[in-house]
DOKELUM-590948 format. One line per 4 residues: number of its first residue (from 1); their letters; for each residue z, y, x of C-alpha. Coordinates in steps of 0.05 Angstrom, whole numbers. Layout:
// residues N
NUM	A	Z Y X ~ ...
***
This chain:
// residues 799
1	MKAV	-268 92 26 ~ -286 153 67 ~ -285 227 50 ~ -318 292 71
5	IMAG	-278 356 74 ~ -323 417 71 ~ -289 467 117 ~ -345 513 139
9	GKGT	-332 571 91 ~ -319 642 113 ~ -275 660 53 ~ -308 728 45
13	RLCP	-270 742 -19 ~ -205 734 18 ~ -222 788 69 ~ -188 821 106
17	LTCF	-144 759 115 ~ -203 716 135 ~ -237 763 184 ~ -213 721 243
21	QPKP	-195 657 208 ~ -235 605 168 ~ -213 599 97 ~ -187 526 104
25	MVPL	-137 553 155 ~ -108 605 108 ~ -34 587 100 ~ -1 565 35
29	LGRP	74 567 44 ~ 65 567 119 ~ 15 509 123 ~ -61 513 127
33	CMEY	-94 499 60 ~ -132 441 90 ~ -67 405 106 ~ -55 396 32
37	IIEL	-125 367 22 ~ -114 317 79 ~ -47 296 48 ~ -82 287 -20
41	LKKH	-135 242 10 ~ -84 202 49 ~ -42 194 -14 ~ -101 160 -47
45	GIFE	-115 113 11 ~ -170 152 45 ~ -158 156 120 ~ -228 163 150
49	IAVT	-250 235 140 ~ -310 275 162 ~ -300 350 168 ~ -360 397 163
53	LQFL	-352 461 203 ~ -390 526 212 ~ -347 590 214 ~ -297 591 272
57	PQAI	-298 515 279 ~ -252 514 339 ~ -194 542 299 ~ -196 480 255
61	KNHF	-207 432 312 ~ -150 461 353 ~ -101 455 295 ~ -119 386 268
65	GDGS	-145 351 330 ~ -166 280 317 ~ -121 276 256 ~ -72 226 286
69	EYGV	-14 274 277 ~ -29 272 202 ~ -40 197 198 ~ -116 201 189
73	QLTY	-180 197 231 ~ -220 261 233 ~ -293 266 255 ~ -323 335 260
77	FEET	-395 355 244 ~ -415 426 262 ~ -472 467 233 ~ -509 513 280
81	TPLG	-546 544 221 ~ -523 548 148 ~ -542 483 112 ~ -510 495 44
85	TAGS	-458 449 13 ~ -504 388 6 ~ -538 401 72 ~ -472 402 109
89	VKNA	-453 335 80 ~ -521 305 97 ~ -507 328 168 ~ -451 276 167
93	AEFL	-495 221 135 ~ -488 174 195 ~ -413 172 181 ~ -422 155 107
97	DDTF	-439 82 95 ~ -409 71 26 ~ -383 109 -35 ~ -349 172 -11
101	VVIS	-310 232 -36 ~ -331 304 -23 ~ -276 356 -28 ~ -268 429 -7
105	GDAL	-218 444 49 ~ -202 512 20 ~ -179 495 -50 ~ -112 470 -77
109	TDFD	-106 410 -123 ~ -62 352 -141 ~ -115 312 -180 ~ -109 237 -182
113	LGQA	-170 220 -140 ~ -159 146 -153 ~ -174 155 -227 ~ -237 195 -211
117	IDFH	-261 140 -163 ~ -247 86 -216 ~ -286 126 -267 ~ -345 133 -220
121	RAKK	-347 59 -205 ~ -343 42 -279 ~ -402 87 -296 ~ -444 62 -237
125	GIGT	-479 129 -230 ~ -505 161 -166 ~ -452 213 -170 ~ -391 238 -207
129	LVLS	-367 310 -211 ~ -293 321 -220 ~ -284 374 -273 ~ -226 418 -295
133	QVSV	-214 457 -359 ~ -202 531 -348 ~ -187 587 -396 ~ -238 636 -368
137	PLEY	-298 599 -338 ~ -341 660 -323 ~ -333 655 -247 ~ -347 580 -243
141	GVVM	-403 531 -255 ~ -396 506 -326 ~ -415 433 -337 ~ -434 404 -405
145	TEEN	-428 329 -417 ~ -439 277 -471 ~ -381 238 -499 ~ -389 184 -447
149	GRII	-385 235 -392 ~ -459 238 -374 ~ -478 309 -352 ~ -531 343 -393
153	RFLE	-530 415 -369 ~ -505 462 -315 ~ -491 535 -325 ~ -475 574 -262
157	KPSW	-427 632 -275 ~ -446 641 -348 ~ -436 703 -392 ~ -391 694 -452
161	SEVF	-452 682 -496 ~ -469 622 -451 ~ -400 592 -449 ~ -413 527 -487
165	SDTV	-356 490 -452 ~ -292 505 -414 ~ -301 448 -364 ~ -321 472 -296
169	NTGI	-344 442 -230 ~ -286 438 -181 ~ -329 421 -121 ~ -298 352 -116
173	YVLE	-349 295 -120 ~ -351 220 -116 ~ -420 202 -89 ~ -464 144 -67
177	PEIL	-496 150 2 ~ -567 145 -27 ~ -559 214 -60 ~ -566 243 10
181	TLFP	-635 212 18 ~ -664 257 -37 ~ -673 318 8 ~ -692 329 81
185	KDKE	-642 338 138 ~ -630 405 170 ~ -651 442 108 ~ -606 489 69
189	FDFS	-589 452 5 ~ -534 464 -45 ~ -502 412 -91 ~ -499 454 -154
193	KNLF	-562 496 -146 ~ -608 444 -115 ~ -585 372 -110 ~ -554 359 -178
197	PLVM	-612 391 -217 ~ -660 349 -174 ~ -621 285 -192 ~ -626 301 -266
201	ERGQ	-700 317 -261 ~ -710 248 -231 ~ -676 217 -291 ~ -616 191 -252
205	DLYG	-547 195 -283 ~ -493 242 -261 ~ -425 239 -294 ~ -368 287 -303
209	YVAE	-296 265 -300 ~ -246 315 -331 ~ -184 310 -287 ~ -114 327 -307
213	GYWS	-70 366 -260 ~ -72 430 -219 ~ -133 460 -187 ~ -149 528 -158
217	DIGN	-208 546 -115 ~ -168 605 -87 ~ -227 649 -99 ~ -194 716 -90
221	LSQY	-130 747 -65 ~ -95 744 -132 ~ -109 670 -137 ~ -87 661 -66
225	RQAQ	-19 691 -81 ~ -14 656 -148 ~ -28 587 -118 ~ 33 595 -74
229	FDIL	76 620 -132 ~ 53 559 -171 ~ 75 512 -115 ~ 144 544 -113
233	QGEV	151 539 -189 ~ 136 465 -186 ~ 68 468 -221 ~ 32 433 -164
237	DVAV	50 363 -141 ~ 51 376 -66 ~ 104 373 -12 ~ 138 437 9
241	KGFE	154 441 83 ~ 228 459 87 ~ 289 451 44 ~ 314 483 -20
245	VRPG	377 522 -6 ~ 385 543 -78 ~ 343 528 -140 ~ 274 557 -125
249	IWFE	292 586 -57 ~ 263 549 3 ~ 275 558 77 ~ 228 526 128
253	QELE	288 518 175 ~ 360 539 177 ~ 367 615 177 ~ 426 661 186
257	IPED	424 710 127 ~ 475 767 119 ~ 517 761 57 ~ 491 824 25
261	VKIE	418 804 30 ~ 393 789 -40 ~ 342 734 -48 ~ 315 722 -118
265	SPAY	282 657 -140 ~ 229 634 -127 ~ 220 651 -54 ~ 199 618 12
269	IGQG	224 642 80 ~ 192 616 143 ~ 223 595 209 ~ 254 650 252
273	SMLE	248 705 200 ~ 302 758 201 ~ 329 792 139 ~ 375 850 154
277	TGAV	434 876 116 ~ 413 908 50 ~ 344 877 46 ~ 323 851 -23
281	IGPN	274 793 -27 ~ 249 794 -99 ~ 217 738 -139 ~ 154 705 -113
285	TIMG	161 728 -41 ~ 126 683 9 ~ 144 697 81 ~ 115 661 141
289	RYNR	147 655 209 ~ 184 707 251 ~ 179 764 202 ~ 231 819 203
293	VRGG	253 856 140 ~ 298 917 152 ~ 355 941 109 ~ 337 972 43
297	AYTE	268 941 42 ~ 244 907 -22 ~ 190 854 -32 ~ 165 819 -95
301	HTVM	103 778 -113 ~ 83 788 -40 ~ 55 741 12 ~ 62 756 86
305	WNRN	40 713 144 ~ 73 713 212 ~ 107 765 255 ~ 105 823 207
309	YIGK	153 882 210 ~ 177 913 145 ~ 214 978 158 ~ 275 1006 124
313	AANL	268 1023 50 ~ 195 999 49 ~ 171 971 -18 ~ 120 915 -23
317	SGAT	99 896 -94 ~ 42 847 -102 ~ 18 856 -31 ~ -14 808 18
321	LGNK	-3 817 93 ~ -37 781 151 ~ -5 772 219 ~ 31 823 262
325	TYIG	27 882 214 ~ 76 940 218 ~ 99 971 153 ~ 138 1033 170
329	PGCQ	202 1059 137 ~ 194 1083 66 ~ 123 1056 58 ~ 98 1033 -10
333	VYEN	46 977 -14 ~ 24 961 -85 ~ -6 906 -126 ~ -66 868 -98
337	ASIG	-67 910 -35 ~ -82 869 27 ~ -69 888 100 ~ -107 855 157
341	DNTI	-78 831 223 ~ -49 879 274 ~ -51 938 226 ~ 0 994 230
345	IRDL	22 1031 168 ~ 64 1090 190 ~ 125 1119 156 ~ 123 1138 82
349	AVIK	50 1119 73 ~ 28 1094 5 ~ -24 1039 -2 ~ -52 1042 -73
353	PGVK	-65 980 -116 ~ -125 939 -96 ~ -136 973 -29 ~ -159 928 28
357	IWPN	-147 949 100 ~ -186 910 153 ~ -152 887 218 ~ -131 933 275
361	KMIA	-127 997 233 ~ -74 1051 232 ~ -53 1090 171 ~ -20 1156 190
365	AGTV	50 1173 165 ~ 52 1203 95 ~ -20 1182 79 ~ -37 1161 8
369	QAFS	-90 1108 19 ~ -130 1103 -46 ~ -192 1068 -20 ~ -207 1007 23
373	LIWG	-213 1017 98 ~ -264 974 134 ~ -291 1019 189 ~ -259 1074 229
377	KSIS	-186 1093 239 ~ -175 1038 289 ~ -107 1035 321 ~ -99 1091 372
381	QNLF	-95 1065 443 ~ -50 1123 463 ~ 11 1094 496 ~ 48 1159 506
385	GAEG	82 1203 455 ~ 114 1270 467 ~ 168 1240 511 ~ 143 1176 545
389	IRGI	130 1109 510 ~ 171 1087 450 ~ 170 1024 409 ~ 210 973 371
393	PNWE	247 926 419 ~ 217 857 425 ~ 164 875 373 ~ 122 931 402
397	LTPD	155 935 470 ~ 157 864 495 ~ 166 836 566 ~ 91 820 570
401	FMVK	76 892 549 ~ 122 918 603 ~ 87 875 656 ~ 21 905 637
405	VASA	43 978 631 ~ 83 974 697 ~ 20 947 731 ~ -20 1005 701
409	YGSR	32 1055 727 ~ 37 1024 797 ~ -38 1019 804 ~ -43 1095 798
413	LRLG	2 1103 860 ~ -16 1088 932 ~ -7 1017 958 ~ 63 1012 988
417	ATVS	91 1071 947 ~ 165 1070 928 ~ 186 1071 855 ~ 257 1075 828
421	VSCD	270 1031 768 ~ 331 1034 723 ~ 355 1021 652 ~ 415 1034 607
425	GEPY	466 980 592 ~ 430 947 533 ~ 417 873 548 ~ 345 876 523
429	DQIL	330 936 567 ~ 353 895 627 ~ 300 843 609 ~ 246 897 607
433	KYSS	270 926 673 ~ 263 859 708 ~ 194 849 678 ~ 174 917 705
437	ISSL	202 904 774 ~ 165 838 781 ~ 100 871 760 ~ 107 930 808
441	LAIG	124 884 866 ~ 62 842 851 ~ 15 901 859 ~ 45 923 925
445	IKVR	97 974 903 ~ 164 978 937 ~ 219 980 884 ~ 286 1015 889
449	DIGT	330 983 836 ~ 380 1037 815 ~ 413 988 768 ~ 446 1009 703
453	TVNP	448 1084 692 ~ 426 1141 647 ~ 366 1188 646 ~ 394 1248 684
457	IARY	418 1204 741 ~ 353 1164 743 ~ 314 1229 750 ~ 361 1256 803
461	VCRR	361 1193 846 ~ 285 1187 842 ~ 280 1256 874 ~ 341 1250 919
465	TLCD	317 1185 952 ~ 245 1211 962 ~ 212 1161 915 ~ 139 1169 897
469	GGMH	157 1158 824 ~ 206 1126 777 ~ 215 1087 712 ~ 275 1090 666
473	IYQG	284 1045 605 ~ 334 1062 551 ~ 347 1056 477 ~ 346 1111 425
477	ESEG	332 1122 351 ~ 272 1144 312 ~ 275 1153 236 ~ 337 1110 234
481	EKVV	303 1053 273 ~ 328 1030 341 ~ 272 1039 392 ~ 263 1026 466
485	CIQF	240 1086 507 ~ 205 1085 574 ~ 204 1148 616 ~ 162 1155 679
489	FDHE	178 1205 734 ~ 137 1236 789 ~ 162 1246 861 ~ 202 1307 839
493	GLPI	240 1269 786 ~ 202 1304 730 ~ 171 1268 671 ~ 99 1253 691
497	DKEM	45 1302 668 ~ -10 1290 617 ~ -62 1275 671 ~ -19 1218 698
501	ERKI	-7 1193 627 ~ -82 1189 616 ~ -92 1151 682 ~ -39 1100 662
505	ENAY	-70 1092 593 ~ -139 1081 622 ~ -114 1029 671 ~ -75 995 616
509	QQDD	-135 992 568 ~ -184 970 621 ~ -137 921 658 ~ -155 961 720
513	YYRP	-102 938 770 ~ -105 927 844 ~ -81 858 866 ~ -62 858 940
517	ITSQ	-58 799 986 ~ 11 767 992 ~ 27 803 1057 ~ 21 869 1020
521	LGLL	68 853 963 ~ 125 902 950 ~ 197 895 973 ~ 258 901 929
525	EHMP	316 945 949 ~ 382 950 909 ~ 417 1017 907 ~ 486 1011 875
529	QAVK	510 1080 900 ~ 465 1120 854 ~ 522 1149 812 ~ 560 1169 875
533	YYFD	500 1210 900 ~ 496 1245 833 ~ 571 1260 829 ~ 572 1286 900
537	EILS	515 1334 884 ~ 551 1360 822 ~ 618 1368 856 ~ 586 1406 914
541	SVEL	552 1454 866 ~ 616 1481 832 ~ 681 1513 853 ~ 729 1456 844
545	NIFK	792 1498 854 ~ 776 1535 788 ~ 777 1470 750 ~ 839 1442 782
549	SSRC	880 1505 768 ~ 859 1510 695 ~ 868 1437 676 ~ 817 1442 621
553	KVVY	822 1391 564 ~ 758 1361 535 ~ 751 1316 475 ~ 687 1276 473
557	HCGN	650 1222 435 ~ 590 1180 452 ~ 567 1115 421 ~ 540 1090 488
561	PLVS	597 1060 531 ~ 558 1073 595 ~ 551 1148 579 ~ 624 1152 560
565	SILA	645 1119 625 ~ 603 1165 668 ~ 630 1227 632 ~ 702 1204 638
569	QLLD	694 1193 713 ~ 661 1261 722 ~ 714 1299 682 ~ 768 1265 723
573	GIGC	731 1283 787 ~ 732 1357 771 ~ 804 1356 748 ~ 794 1361 673
577	EAVG	835 1322 622 ~ 789 1278 582 ~ 803 1250 512 ~ 752 1201 485
581	IINR	748 1185 411 ~ 718 1118 393 ~ 704 1122 318 ~ 645 1167 301
585	SDSL	670 1173 230 ~ 729 1214 257 ~ 714 1288 257 ~ 703 1313 328
589	AKAV	724 1382 306 ~ 789 1354 278 ~ 801 1315 342 ~ 792 1379 383
593	LDNR	843 1416 339 ~ 893 1357 339 ~ 891 1351 414 ~ 892 1426 426
597	ADLG	831 1418 470 ~ 791 1473 502 ~ 726 1444 475 ~ 694 1382 447
601	LELD	626 1350 455 ~ 584 1294 428 ~ 532 1263 474 ~ 471 1223 454
605	ASGQ	460 1153 482 ~ 413 1177 536 ~ 460 1229 566 ~ 407 1282 558
609	NMRL	431 1320 497 ~ 498 1343 471 ~ 530 1383 416 ~ 591 1427 431
613	VTEK	652 1444 389 ~ 696 1504 403 ~ 772 1502 410 ~ 776 1527 338
617	GKVL	732 1471 311 ~ 666 1509 304 ~ 605 1465 317 ~ 553 1502 357
621	TEEE	482 1503 333 ~ 428 1475 379 ~ 405 1546 393 ~ 475 1571 411
625	GFVL	484 1512 458 ~ 417 1527 491 ~ 436 1601 501 ~ 501 1580 533
629	KTLT	469 1529 580 ~ 416 1580 601 ~ 468 1633 617 ~ 502 1585 665
633	TLKN	440 1584 708 ~ 442 1659 724 ~ 479 1643 788 ~ 416 1611 817
637	RSPI	376 1675 809 ~ 314 1632 800 ~ 263 1636 743 ~ 290 1613 676
641	AIPV	252 1568 628 ~ 255 1591 555 ~ 218 1548 504 ~ 180 1580 447
645	TAPS	233 1557 398 ~ 290 1595 433 ~ 320 1657 400 ~ 292 1724 422
649	ILEK	360 1749 445 ~ 360 1700 502 ~ 298 1729 534 ~ 327 1798 525
653	MMRE	392 1777 559 ~ 355 1746 618 ~ 312 1808 629 ~ 374 1853 626
657	AGVP	404 1809 680 ~ 341 1817 722 ~ 323 1743 720 ~ 249 1724 713
661	VVRT	232 1688 648 ~ 179 1635 638 ~ 160 1618 566 ~ 146 1544 560
665	KTVS	127 1489 512 ~ 182 1449 479 ~ 171 1383 516 ~ 220 1365 572
669	RSLL	171 1369 630 ~ 154 1441 614 ~ 227 1463 617 ~ 245 1421 678
673	EVGK	184 1441 718 ~ 205 1514 719 ~ 271 1498 752 ~ 247 1442 798
677	ANSL	270 1479 860 ~ 341 1462 840 ~ 369 1393 853 ~ 405 1394 786
681	QVHY	385 1427 720 ~ 425 1439 656 ~ 367 1420 612 ~ 365 1346 592
685	DSFY	428 1332 633 ~ 491 1336 591 ~ 537 1319 649 ~ 516 1376 695
689	ALVS	508 1422 635 ~ 580 1410 613 ~ 608 1422 683 ~ 566 1486 689
693	IIEY	590 1510 620 ~ 663 1498 636 ~ 656 1533 703 ~ 620 1592 671
697	LLKE	674 1600 617 ~ 730 1596 668 ~ 698 1647 714 ~ 686 1694 655
701	NVSL	757 1680 632 ~ 734 1670 561 ~ 742 1613 512 ~ 682 1578 483
705	HTFI	697 1605 413 ~ 704 1677 438 ~ 639 1671 477 ~ 601 1648 415
709	EKLP	634 1703 372 ~ 609 1756 421 ~ 537 1732 420 ~ 489 1778 382
713	EFYI	473 1749 314 ~ 408 1712 305 ~ 382 1669 249 ~ 337 1610 260
717	SMKD	313 1560 208 ~ 266 1500 216 ~ 232 1450 171 ~ 184 1391 177
721	VVCP	123 1400 132 ~ 83 1337 118 ~ 8 1343 132 ~ -43 1287 141
725	FEAK	-68 1279 212 ~ -140 1291 192 ~ -120 1358 161 ~ -82 1386 221
729	GRVM	-143 1416 254 ~ -165 1451 191 ~ -95 1479 180 ~ -93 1507 251
733	RCLM	-162 1537 244 ~ -146 1570 178 ~ -81 1598 205 ~ -116 1626 266
737	EEIK	-167 1660 222 ~ -112 1689 179 ~ -71 1720 235 ~ -129 1755 270
741	GQSN	-105 1823 291 ~ -31 1803 286 ~ 13 1796 347 ~ 18 1723 366
745	ELID	32 1673 422 ~ -8 1608 434 ~ 36 1575 486 ~ 55 1516 442
749	GIKV	27 1517 371 ~ 17 1584 336 ~ 74 1635 340 ~ 66 1694 294
753	LTDD	106 1755 317 ~ 132 1816 279 ~ 181 1871 300 ~ 245 1833 286
757	SWTL	223 1762 270 ~ 175 1706 288 ~ 148 1641 260 ~ 125 1581 300
761	ILPD	77 1531 270 ~ 76 1470 315 ~ 35 1407 298 ~ 74 1344 315
765	SEKA	38 1301 367 ~ 61 1235 337 ~ 74 1245 263 ~ 34 1271 204
769	LFKV	72 1336 199 ~ 81 1407 225 ~ 146 1433 252 ~ 157 1503 226
773	VAQG	211 1545 261 ~ 227 1616 242 ~ 274 1671 266 ~ 291 1726 217
777	NSRR	337 1785 213 ~ 380 1746 163 ~ 389 1674 142 ~ 350 1687 79
781	GAEE	295 1723 118 ~ 285 1662 163 ~ 283 1615 103 ~ 231 1659 69
785	LIEK	186 1655 130 ~ 192 1580 130 ~ 175 1577 56 ~ 116 1624 66
789	YENK	83 1582 120 ~ 101 1516 87 ~ 60 1538 27 ~ 3 1558 72
793	IIAY	3 1491 108 ~ 3 1453 42 ~ -53 1496 14 ~ -97 1491 76
797	SQG	-85 1416 83 ~ -112 1405 13 ~ -176 1442 30
***
């Protein structure tokens, strides 16, 4: 016997999951739905199968091929125009030379087809419909039969007053070939609406066979999830791909799961998926391949396909996710919500029950999405944030991404230009570095490989060796997530400007790269002496005899071994005694006191930022540290960069010293550009800043604690205020209208000035929030200003 699998459906009711995939290819526990149908036919001795195709036919052909891998023979019949269910089968009439079975490729069943076939042969009718009893038949075609099974009436999607039976048409038929002769070829014709009523009008017998077992037409997203839960709970007689590690918990392949990950039965975890410490996989979680669930995340009654990222403390309850979605930290995705492929849900967003989000969309951080999103809000193509490019390692920032973005960068430079390339000591960043180097060489850029180093040294060497630009790859943190950061430099070692960022983004999006002939390919040069150049520059910029005579003691901590090593070498080089502490849980302030050190500091992993501790254990605020760093630059007598967030006393001190002041934005390029005449700068360079601070304190013959005590008092507070992206413009407009006539600055955001205080309202370029910074004449005064403008932002954001 032969069979026809109808596999041409679009699966509209399963959108957004089926936007780019035919419904028969929708996975059930990691396998396409149609695989289960093929196995069912094969189980009942049916090996010759016709497959009717219409929507995205190649997806099915590519997966199943000729069927030999599945132990069957598949013959495909494509429709160029819709032919209806019966018309599509008639399109395969040449294949059908005897009694045959028709079955849908996008349903799930374990019916005994052998019994249905025996019933059909016993009745000797032209066709038999396989029926199933359902509790609520309103969404199906109800079939009424006599006691012997002969069909007497069809009711398509009846109302309750028309429900005269609970037996419904499953779309599985056993038919004789002559039934296909009753209507013309290449005409749209449906079994239930056209062919079966025609058969009955002609007085020919159709029979209904009520089958026992499981059947679901997977007609909506709830049924799609439920069908998989039913498989896990043993309600469907089908094979599960994988093995049962504990009762009701299935793994597709062996997985390494941390001990404190909780997995509740029933659940299915696909190959290569990663569950991190503290994750909770609740009951009825179906997870495809290569998904990643971060610590503190919780899933239940949720289906996710492949390569999804679930951020820390995210909560998925009754959700359905396609492929390659990103669910940010703290997000909530509720019952019957469905997220299409390649969609990004940013931090703390809430997706309300029943919401459908079509593929390639982005939901901004903090958004409460209460309605479905089909058009608009596509994923932003902006590569750059406030400080370069950032992304999750091997998820957003992959080697193939680096190849493309490095090509985009190199293509904006002249052919034969020289670019320095470096990375920190993380193994994955080394992989990204080599991907970038290969790409740059291939488009005719000469590469100077600085090796393993940190941001300040990478910037310095780029400028010192007269490169046309540079790239540095390093790891940092964002909202508790480890991220890879890519920073691009210009020929002066400064972060590239916005115009260059736009050029790179355009080249990246348009694949606009120059491909030179092989004789024009770039050359690779290794430069292991980068740190020596940098140290020599620092040592030549200070009076070393002051350090050596004082024998200053410094206690430090850094979680990055590379940064710690560079700092230790530098302190030794200037004659300071260095004491490194390894465990971050130890109090740095306590370590300073215990070691009777002159100061302590904690450096970040990039070597760009630090926090100081006085000899008496006082931890400096960020603003106090900035004031101190800035004062060390007075010796240069060059213009001083002061960002809009700096305390007012600093500008006053600079003017009293007769040093020109330049007010700047808060981003790194703005500060560094002002001092670009100097080979080294204290901003975003913790190593040079530390040496400059120690030299300054020694020359002034003052301890760090005494210096801070003598500073004029100032009080600065700051707070992040959540605001939807789409409301930011309205908030800024309303604030501008409100402050008309008041003293203000518009260098970076809106800065409202009074006699002895100020408030800065700065929209974040990457997140759905405003940064509000205020300086008051008291701690309480600064906090009141924050509260005042926080309330205004909230009010204006709500319209």
